[in-house]
C-alpha positions in Angstrom: -12.6 7.0 -4.2 -11.2 3.5 -5.7 -7.6 2.7 -5.1 -5.5 2.6 -8.3 -1.8 1.8 -9.3 0.0 5.5 -9.0 -2.3 6.8 -5.9 -0.5 8.2 -3.1 -1.7 6.5 0.0 -1.7 6.6 3.8 -2.2 3.4 6.0 -4.8 3.4 8.6 -3.4 0.1 10.6 -0.2 -0.3 12.3 2.0 -3.3 11.2 5.2 -4.5 12.3 8.0 -2.2 10.5 5.1 0.2 9.4 3.4 2.5 11.7 0.1 4.0 11.3 0.0 7.0 9.0 2.8 5.9 6.6 3.0 7.1 3.3 3.4 5.2 0.1 2.7 4.6 -3.7 0.6 2.0 -5.0 2.3 0.1 -7.7 0.4 -3.0 -8.3 -3.2 -4.2 -7.8 -3.8 -8.0 -7.4 -7.1 -10.0 -7.3 -7.4 -13.3 -5.9 -8.6 -15.9 -8.6 -10.8 -17.8 -6.2 -11.6 -15.5 -3.5 -11.8 -12.0 -5.3 -10.1 -10.3 -2.6 -8.1 -7.2 -3.8 -4.6 -6.7 -2.6 -2.3 -3.9 -3.1 1.3 -3.7 -3.5 2.6 -0.4 -2.0 6.2 1.2 -2.1 6.5 2.6 1.5 8.1 6.0 1.9 11.2 6.2 4.3 12.0 2.2 4.6 15.2 2.4 2.4 17.4 4.7 0.6 16.8 5.5 -2.9 16.6 3.6 -5.2 15.8 0.6 -3.1 12.3 0.7 -1.1 10.1 -2.1 0.8 7.1 -3.1 -1.1 4.3 -4.3 1.2 0.9 -5.7 0.5 -2.3 -4.1 2.1 -5.9 -4.8 1.7 -8.2 -2.0 1.0 -9.5 -1.6 4.3 -5.8 -0.8 5.5 -5.4 2.1 3.2 -6.8 5.6 2.7 -5.9 7.5 -0.3 -4.2 11.1 -0.1 -4.3 11.9 -4.0 
C-alpha cells in the first residue's frame, strides 16, 4: 500500500525522541528534485499537547501504514 498524506502510520525504526512503533499522521509528501527520494512529513502522536505537535521527516522504509 502506498503512503499518502492523511494515512495513519507506525514507525518501524527507533530514532532519538521517537521509539519504534510510534503512531503518526502523514501531513506532506516531498520529492527530491535531483535524487527522486520521497520524504514524508509526519505529525507524531504524543509528542506535544494539542494543538502543538512535532513534525518529523521519514523515508518510506521507516514507515508502515496502519489505515
